[in-house]
C-alpha positions as a Markdown table, in Angstrom:
| # | Residue | x | y | z |
|---|---|---|---|---|
| 1 | Met | -109.7 | -55.7 | -6.1 |
| 2 | Ser | -108.6 | -52.1 | -5.4 |
| 3 | Ser | -107.4 | -51.0 | -2.0 |
| 4 | Pro | -109.0 | -48.2 | 0.0 |
| 5 | Ser | -106.2 | -45.9 | -0.8 |
| 6 | Pro | -105.4 | -44.7 | -4.4 |
| 7 | Leu | -101.8 | -44.1 | -3.3 |
| 8 | Val | -101.5 | -47.8 | -2.3 |
| 9 | Asp | -102.8 | -48.8 | -5.7 |
| 10 | Gln | -100.5 | -46.4 | -7.5 |
| 11 | Thr | -97.4 | -47.6 | -5.6 |
| 12 | Arg | -98.3 | -51.3 | -6.3 |
| 13 | Asn | -98.8 | -50.6 | -10.0 |
| 14 | Ala | -95.5 | -48.7 | -10.2 |
| 15 | Ser | -93.7 | -51.5 | -8.3 |
| 16 | Arg | -95.0 | -54.2 | -10.6 |
| 17 | Lys | -93.9 | -52.3 | -13.7 |
| 18 | Leu | -90.5 | -51.7 | -12.2 |
| 19 | Val | -90.1 | -55.4 | -11.5 |
| 20 | Arg | -91.1 | -56.3 | -15.0 |
| 21 | Glu | -89.0 | -53.7 | -16.7 |
| 22 | Leu | -85.9 | -54.7 | -14.8 |
| 23 | Gly | -86.3 | -58.3 | -15.9 |
| 24 | Phe | -87.2 | -60.0 | -12.6 |
| 25 | Met | -90.0 | -62.0 | -14.2 |
| 26 | Gly | -87.5 | -64.1 | -16.2 |
| 27 | Ala | -85.6 | -67.1 | -15.0 |
| 28 | Thr | -82.3 | -65.2 | -15.5 |
| 29 | Leu | -81.3 | -61.6 | -14.9 |
| 30 | Ala | -79.0 | -58.9 | -16.2 |
| 31 | Gly | -78.0 | -60.5 | -19.5 |
| 32 | Ser | -76.6 | -63.5 | -17.7 |
| 33 | Asp | -77.6 | -67.1 | -17.2 |
| 34 | Leu | -78.0 | -66.6 | -13.5 |
| 35 | Ala | -81.2 | -66.5 | -11.4 |
| 36 | Pro | -82.0 | -63.1 | -9.8 |
| 37 | Ser | -81.0 | -64.4 | -6.3 |
| 38 | Ala | -77.6 | -65.5 | -7.7 |
| 39 | Val | -77.1 | -62.1 | -9.3 |
| 40 | His | -77.8 | -60.3 | -6.0 |
| 41 | Ala | -75.5 | -62.7 | -4.1 |
| 42 | Leu | -72.6 | -62.0 | -6.4 |
| 43 | Ile | -73.1 | -58.2 | -6.3 |
| 44 | Glu | -73.3 | -58.2 | -2.5 |
| 45 | Leu | -70.1 | -60.2 | -2.2 |
| 46 | Asp | -68.4 | -57.9 | -4.6 |
| 47 | Leu | -69.4 | -54.9 | -2.4 |
| 48 | His | -69.0 | -56.3 | 1.0 |
| 49 | Ala | -66.9 | -59.5 | 1.0 |
| 50 | Pro | -65.8 | -61.4 | 3.0 |
| 51 | Leu | -69.2 | -62.5 | 4.3 |
| 52 | Thr | -70.4 | -65.7 | 5.9 |
| 53 | Ala | -73.4 | -67.6 | 4.5 |
| 54 | Ala | -75.5 | -66.4 | 7.5 |
| 55 | Gln | -74.6 | -62.8 | 6.8 |
| 56 | Leu | -75.3 | -63.1 | 3.1 |
| 57 | Gly | -78.6 | -64.8 | 3.8 |
| 58 | Lys | -79.7 | -62.0 | 6.2 |
| 59 | Thr | -78.8 | -59.4 | 3.6 |
| 60 | Leu | -80.7 | -61.1 | 0.8 |
| 61 | Asn | -83.6 | -62.0 | 3.2 |
| 62 | Leu | -83.3 | -65.7 | 2.3 |
| 63 | Glu | -83.8 | -68.7 | 4.6 |
| 64 | Lys | -80.9 | -70.9 | 5.6 |
| 65 | Ser | -81.8 | -73.8 | 3.2 |
| 66 | Ser | -82.3 | -71.4 | 0.3 |
| 67 | Ile | -78.9 | -69.6 | 0.8 |
| 68 | Ser | -77.2 | -73.0 | 1.2 |
| 69 | Arg | -78.5 | -74.3 | -2.2 |
| 70 | Leu | -77.7 | -71.0 | -3.9 |
| 71 | Leu | -74.1 | -70.9 | -2.6 |
| 72 | Ala | -73.5 | -74.5 | -3.5 |
| 73 | Lys | -74.5 | -73.8 | -7.1 |
| 74 | Leu | -72.2 | -70.7 | -7.3 |
| 75 | Ile | -69.3 | -72.6 | -5.8 |
| 76 | Asp | -69.8 | -75.5 | -8.3 |
| 77 | Arg | -69.9 | -72.9 | -11.2 |
| 78 | Gly | -66.6 | -71.6 | -10.0 |
| 79 | Asp | -67.9 | -68.1 | -9.2 |
| 80 | Leu | -67.4 | -68.3 | -5.4 |
| 81 | Gln | -64.8 | -69.8 | -3.0 |
| 82 | Glu | -64.8 | -70.5 | 0.7 |
| 83 | Ser | -61.9 | -69.9 | 3.1 |
| 84 | Pro | -61.5 | -70.3 | 6.8 |
| 85 | Ser | -62.1 | -67.2 | 8.9 |
| 86 | Pro | -58.9 | -65.9 | 10.5 |
| 87 | Ala | -60.8 | -65.5 | 13.8 |
| 88 | Asp | -62.6 | -68.9 | 13.8 |
| 89 | Ala | -61.5 | -71.8 | 11.5 |
| 90 | Arg | -65.0 | -73.3 | 11.9 |
| 91 | Glu | -66.5 | -70.3 | 10.2 |
| 92 | Lys | -66.2 | -70.0 | 6.4 |
| 93 | His | -65.8 | -66.7 | 4.6 |
| 94 | Leu | -67.2 | -66.3 | 1.1 |
| 95 | Gly | -65.3 | -64.5 | -1.7 |
| 96 | Leu | -65.4 | -64.1 | -5.4 |
| 97 | Thr | -63.0 | -66.1 | -7.6 |
| 98 | Ala | -61.4 | -64.6 | -10.7 |
| 99 | Gln | -64.3 | -66.0 | -12.7 |
| 100 | Gly | -66.7 | -64.6 | -10.3 |
| 101 | Arg | -65.1 | -61.1 | -10.5 |
| 102 | Lys | -65.4 | -61.3 | -14.3 |
| 103 | Gln | -69.0 | -62.3 | -14.0 |
| 104 | Val | -69.8 | -59.4 | -11.6 |
| 105 | Ala | -68.1 | -57.0 | -13.9 |
| 106 | Ala | -70.4 | -58.0 | -16.7 |
| 107 | Leu | -73.4 | -57.7 | -14.3 |
| 108 | His | -72.4 | -54.2 | -13.3 |
| 109 | Ala | -71.9 | -53.2 | -16.9 |
| 110 | Phe | -75.3 | -54.5 | -17.9 |
| 111 | Gly | -77.1 | -52.9 | -15.0 |
| 112 | Ser | -75.3 | -49.5 | -15.2 |
| 113 | Ala | -76.1 | -49.3 | -19.0 |
| 114 | Gln | -79.7 | -50.2 | -18.3 |
| 115 | Val | -80.2 | -47.6 | -15.6 |
| 116 | Ala | -78.1 | -44.9 | -17.4 |
| 117 | Gln | -80.2 | -45.2 | -20.5 |
| 118 | Ala | -83.4 | -44.7 | -18.5 |
| 119 | Leu | -82.1 | -41.8 | -16.4 |
| 120 | Arg | -81.0 | -39.9 | -19.6 |
| 121 | Leu | -84.7 | -39.6 | -20.4 |
| 122 | Leu | -85.4 | -37.7 | -17.1 |
| 123 | Ala | -84.6 | -34.2 | -16.1 |
| 124 | Pro | -81.8 | -33.8 | -13.4 |
| 125 | Arg | -84.4 | -33.1 | -10.6 |
| 126 | Gln | -86.4 | -36.2 | -11.6 |
| 127 | Gln | -83.2 | -38.2 | -11.5 |
| 128 | Ser | -82.6 | -37.2 | -7.9 |
| 129 | Gln | -86.3 | -37.9 | -7.0 |
| 130 | Val | -85.9 | -41.4 | -8.4 |
| 131 | Val | -82.9 | -42.2 | -6.2 |
| 132 | Asp | -84.5 | -40.6 | -3.1 |
| 133 | Gly | -87.8 | -42.2 | -3.6 |
| 134 | Leu | -86.5 | -45.7 | -4.2 |
| 135 | Arg | -84.1 | -45.5 | -1.3 |
| 136 | Ser | -86.9 | -44.3 | 1.1 |
| 137 | Tyr | -89.4 | -46.9 | -0.2 |
| 138 | Gly | -86.9 | -49.7 | 0.2 |
| 139 | Arg | -86.1 | -48.7 | 3.8 |
| 140 | Ala | -89.8 | -48.5 | 4.6 |
| 141 | Leu | -90.4 | -52.0 | 3.2 |
| 142 | Glu | -87.5 | -53.3 | 5.3 |
| 143 | Ala | -88.8 | -51.6 | 8.4 |
| 144 | Cys | -92.2 | -53.3 | 7.9 |
| 145 | Arg | -90.5 | -56.7 | 7.5 |
| 146 | Leu | -88.6 | -56.2 | 10.7 |
| 147 | Gly | -91.7 | -55.1 | 12.6 |
| 148 | Gln | -90.5 | -51.5 | 13.1 |
| 149 | Ser | -93.1 | -48.8 | 13.6 |
| 150 | Arg | -91.0 | -46.0 | 12.2 |
| 151 | Ile | -88.0 | -45.4 | 10.0 |
| 152 | Asp | -84.9 | -44.1 | 11.8 |
| 153 | Ala | -83.1 | -41.3 | 10.0 |
| 154 | Val | -80.1 | -42.5 | 8.1 |
| 155 | Thr | -76.9 | -40.4 | 8.4 |
| 156 | Pro | -74.4 | -40.8 | 5.6 |
| 157 | Ala | -71.1 | -42.2 | 6.6 |
| 158 | Val | -68.0 | -40.1 | 6.1 |
| 159 | Gln | -65.0 | -41.8 | 4.6 |
| 160 | Arg | -61.6 | -40.5 | 3.7 |
| 161 | Gly | -59.8 | -41.4 | 0.6 |
| 162 | Tyr | -60.3 | -42.3 | -3.1 |
| 163 | Arg | -63.3 | -44.5 | -4.0 |
| 164 | Pro | -63.9 | -45.9 | -7.5 |
| 165 | Gly | -66.2 | -43.6 | -9.4 |
| 166 | Met | -65.3 | -40.7 | -7.2 |
| 167 | Ile | -64.1 | -38.3 | -9.9 |
| 168 | Gly | -67.2 | -38.9 | -12.1 |
| 169 | Arg | -69.7 | -38.7 | -9.2 |
| 170 | Ile | -68.2 | -35.5 | -7.7 |
| 171 | Thr | -68.2 | -33.9 | -11.1 |
| 172 | Glu | -71.8 | -34.9 | -11.6 |
| 173 | Leu | -72.9 | -33.4 | -8.3 |
| 174 | His | -71.3 | -30.1 | -9.2 |
| 175 | Ala | -72.6 | -30.0 | -12.7 |
| 176 | Leu | -76.2 | -30.7 | -11.7 |
| 177 | Tyr | -76.2 | -28.3 | -8.7 |
| 178 | Tyr | -74.6 | -25.4 | -10.5 |
| 179 | Ala | -76.6 | -25.8 | -13.6 |
| 180 | Arg | -79.7 | -25.3 | -11.6 |
| 181 | Leu | -78.2 | -22.5 | -9.5 |
| 182 | Val | -76.4 | -20.3 | -12.0 |
| 183 | Gly | -76.7 | -22.0 | -15.3 |
| 184 | Phe | -73.2 | -23.4 | -15.6 |
| 185 | Gly | -72.8 | -25.8 | -18.5 |
| 186 | Gln | -70.3 | -28.0 | -20.3 |
| 187 | Phe | -67.3 | -25.8 | -19.7 |
| 188 | Phe | -67.7 | -25.8 | -16.0 |
| 189 | Glu | -68.2 | -29.6 | -15.8 |
| 190 | Lys | -65.1 | -30.1 | -17.9 |
| 191 | Gln | -63.0 | -27.9 | -15.6 |
| 192 | Val | -64.3 | -29.7 | -12.5 |
| 193 | Ala | -63.4 | -33.1 | -13.9 |
| 194 | Ala | -60.0 | -32.0 | -15.1 |
| 195 | Gly | -59.2 | -30.5 | -11.7 |
| 196 | Leu | -60.3 | -33.6 | -9.8 |
| 197 | Ala | -58.3 | -35.9 | -12.1 |
| 198 | Glu | -55.1 | -33.8 | -11.6 |
| 199 | Phe | -55.7 | -33.7 | -7.8 |
| 200 | Ser | -56.3 | -37.4 | -7.5 |
| 201 | Glu | -52.7 | -38.0 | -8.6 |
| 202 | Arg | -51.5 | -36.2 | -5.5 |
| 203 | Leu | -53.8 | -37.9 | -3.0 |
| 204 | Glu | -51.1 | -40.2 | -1.7 |
| 205 | His | -49.3 | -37.3 | -0.1 |
| 206 | Pro | -50.5 | -37.2 | 3.5 |
| 207 | Asp | -51.1 | -33.4 | 3.5 |
| 208 | Asn | -53.7 | -33.8 | 0.8 |
| 209 | Gly | -57.1 | -35.5 | 1.4 |
| 210 | Val | -60.6 | -36.1 | 0.2 |
| 211 | Trp | -63.6 | -37.0 | 2.3 |
| 212 | Leu | -66.7 | -38.6 | 0.9 |
| 213 | Ala | -70.2 | -38.9 | 2.3 |
| 214 | Leu | -71.7 | -42.3 | 1.5 |
| 215 | Leu | -75.3 | -43.4 | 1.6 |
| 216 | Asp | -76.2 | -46.9 | 0.5 |
| 217 | Glu | -72.8 | -47.1 | -1.2 |
| 218 | Gln | -73.5 | -44.0 | -3.2 |
| 219 | Ile | -71.4 | -40.8 | -2.9 |
| 220 | Val | -73.8 | -38.0 | -1.7 |
| 221 | Gly | -71.2 | -35.5 | -0.7 |
| 222 | Ser | -67.5 | -34.6 | -0.8 |
| 223 | Ile | -64.9 | -32.1 | 0.4 |
| 224 | Ala | -61.1 | -32.0 | -0.3 |
| 225 | Ile | -58.1 | -30.3 | 1.1 |
| 226 | Asp | -55.3 | -29.5 | -1.3 |
| 227 | Leu | -51.9 | -28.3 | -0.1 |
| 228 | Gly | -50.4 | -28.5 | -3.6 |
| 229 | Ala | -47.4 | -30.5 | -4.7 |
| 230 | Pro | -45.6 | -32.6 | -2.1 |
| 231 | Ala | -42.9 | -30.0 | -1.3 |
| 232 | Ala | -42.0 | -28.4 | 2.0 |
| 233 | Pro | -42.6 | -24.6 | 2.2 |
| 234 | Ala | -39.6 | -22.4 | 2.4 |
| 235 | Asp | -38.5 | -21.2 | 5.9 |
| 236 | Gly | -41.0 | -18.8 | 7.3 |
| 237 | Ala | -43.5 | -19.3 | 4.5 |
| 238 | Asp | -47.1 | -20.1 | 5.3 |
| 239 | Lys | -48.4 | -23.6 | 4.7 |
| 240 | Val | -51.6 | -22.9 | 2.8 |
| 241 | Ala | -54.5 | -25.3 | 2.4 |
| 242 | His | -57.1 | -25.0 | -0.4 |
| 243 | Leu | -60.6 | -26.3 | 0.5 |
| 244 | Arg | -62.1 | -27.6 | -2.7 |
| 245 | Trp | -65.1 | -29.6 | -4.1 |
| 246 | Phe | -67.4 | -29.1 | -1.1 |
| 247 | Ile | -70.8 | -30.4 | -2.4 |
| 248 | Leu | -73.8 | -32.3 | -1.2 |
| 249 | Asp | -76.5 | -34.2 | -3.0 |
| 250 | Asp | -80.1 | -33.3 | -2.2 |
| 251 | Ala | -80.4 | -36.6 | -0.3 |
| 252 | Ala | -77.8 | -35.4 | 2.2 |
| 253 | Arg | -79.0 | -31.9 | 2.8 |
| 254 | Gly | -80.4 | -31.1 | 6.2 |
| 255 | Ser | -78.7 | -34.2 | 7.8 |
| 256 | Gly | -75.7 | -32.4 | 9.3 |
| 257 | Thr | -73.5 | -34.1 | 6.7 |
| 258 | Gly | -72.0 | -30.9 | 5.4 |
| 259 | Arg | -70.9 | -29.9 | 8.9 |
| 260 | Arg | -69.3 | -33.3 | 9.4 |
| 261 | Leu | -67.4 | -33.1 | 6.1 |
| 262 | Leu | -66.2 | -29.6 | 6.9 |
| 263 | Glu | -65.2 | -30.6 | 10.4 |
| 264 | Ala | -63.2 | -33.5 | 9.2 |
| 265 | Ala | -61.4 | -31.4 | 6.5 |
| 266 | Leu | -60.5 | -28.6 | 8.9 |
| 267 | Glu | -59.3 | -31.0 | 11.7 |
| 268 | His | -56.9 | -32.4 | 9.0 |
| 269 | Cys | -55.7 | -28.9 | 8.2 |
| 270 | Asp | -54.9 | -28.1 | 11.8 |
| 271 | Arg | -53.3 | -31.5 | 12.3 |
| 272 | Val | -50.9 | -31.0 | 9.4 |
| 273 | Gly | -50.1 | -27.5 | 10.5 |
| 274 | Ala | -51.6 | -25.5 | 7.7 |
| 275 | Thr | -51.2 | -21.8 | 8.6 |
| 276 | Tyr | -54.5 | -20.9 | 7.0 |
| 277 | Cys | -57.2 | -22.5 | 4.8 |
| 278 | Tyr | -59.0 | -20.7 | 2.0 |
| 279 | Leu | -61.9 | -21.4 | -0.4 |
| 280 | Trp | -63.6 | -19.8 | -3.3 |
| 281 | Thr | -67.4 | -19.7 | -3.6 |
| 282 | Phe | -70.1 | -17.6 | -5.2 |
| 283 | Ser | -72.2 | -14.8 | -3.8 |
| 284 | Gly | -75.8 | -15.9 | -2.8 |
| 285 | Leu | -75.0 | -19.3 | -1.2 |
| 286 | Asp | -76.2 | -18.1 | 2.2 |
| 287 | Ala | -76.5 | -21.5 | 3.9 |
| 288 | Ala | -72.9 | -22.4 | 2.9 |
| 289 | Arg | -71.6 | -19.0 | 4.0 |
| 290 | His | -73.2 | -19.4 | 7.4 |
| 291 | Leu | -71.6 | -22.8 | 7.8 |
| 292 | Tyr | -68.2 | -21.4 | 6.7 |
| 293 | Glu | -68.4 | -18.5 | 9.2 |
| 294 | Ala | -69.5 | -20.9 | 12.0 |
| 295 | Phe | -66.1 | -22.6 | 11.5 |
| 296 | Gly | -64.1 | -19.4 | 11.6 |
| 297 | Phe | -63.9 | -18.4 | 7.9 |
| 298 | Arg | -64.1 | -14.8 | 7.0 |
| 299 | Leu | -64.8 | -13.1 | 3.7 |
| 300 | Val | -61.6 | -11.4 | 2.5 |
| 301 | Glu | -62.1 | -10.8 | -1.2 |
| 302 | Glu | -64.9 | -10.4 | -3.8 |
| 303 | Gln | -64.5 | -10.1 | -7.6 |
| 304 | Ser | -66.6 | -10.6 | -10.7 |
| 305 | Ala | -65.2 | -13.4 | -12.9 |
| 306 | Ala | -66.2 | -15.5 | -15.8 |
| 307 | Gln | -63.7 | -18.3 | -15.5 |
| 308 | Trp | -66.4 | -20.9 | -15.3 |
| 309 | Gly | -68.2 | -19.9 | -18.4 |
| 310 | Lys | -70.6 | -17.3 | -16.9 |
| 311 | Thr | -70.0 | -14.1 | -15.0 |
| 312 | Val | -70.6 | -14.5 | -11.2 |
| 313 | Leu | -69.4 | -12.7 | -8.1 |
| 314 | Glu | -66.7 | -14.9 | -6.7 |
| 315 | Gln | -65.9 | -14.7 | -3.0 |
| 316 | Arg | -62.7 | -15.8 | -1.2 |
| 317 | Phe | -63.0 | -16.9 | 2.5 |
| 318 | Glu | -60.1 | -17.6 | 4.8 |
| 319 | Arg | -59.6 | -19.3 | 8.1 |
| 320 | Arg | -56.5 | -19.0 | 10.2 |
| 321 | His | -55.1 | -22.0 | 12.2 |
| 322 | Pro | -56.8 | -21.5 | 15.6 |
| 323 | Gly | -53.5 | -21.9 | 17.4 |
| 324 | Leu | -52.0 | -19.0 | 15.5 |
| 325 | Gly | -54.7 | -16.5 | 16.4 |
């Protein structure tokens, strides 16, 4: 029987197809011998351990009896182990065993390959639409289950430091955005990846830093401050900070995330005593320019260049340490 709304029917049809194609109709999932609930339990523990049984049950939306049976099976298999909570010995924390980590690695490999193969068939803009749509629909379903009448806006969290997959994800964000904007291609993507890989080796030095915007565990934005090799400047020389790899995914635009990333990076520059901070960008990025100027950056140089594989008008902006005038 059809619903009164064609949109409801279309969403239900798409949801059923998604469930079938991902393999949830079978007794096992993701190329393993595990039930779907067990697969989700192991992945959540890999991402968020340590968790209690109650916390995991809430995350998976499973009743107490169901989560208890599920955990007992995974412990018997040798995938999970329990340990007393440091705060309360009566409370047990769940964590993966070595066997469990090996199992999760196989689950991630299977799932990543499955999704990557499908996404390759879509245009870049369609790929972003898939992520945004699934995230929004999932949050709407959760809100309905919890009896909420509206969905509160979700603001990405800003986290400093390296995160697995960071180099590839930041490179991807740059490649997709600048391919749409100015037609940059393989050469640009290669240069971004190489620069990030080199910079990551210097992240341990406290003067250098990278800040990531995270939404549902996915990197949706980044910014970095690079003060170069870990060596003190000569007497009287300026301590110069290079602002690099400032990018946002479409999912983070309009949320104030760019401002928060830039604020975190510049607070770091001032804290470590950088005399001034500079960045290179391209002419025509008006929204970004307004943001830079709001934080005290000024345009100091323009030049036509083709270092990224296509001629563009590059612009250099600088910001002096506010304490130095």
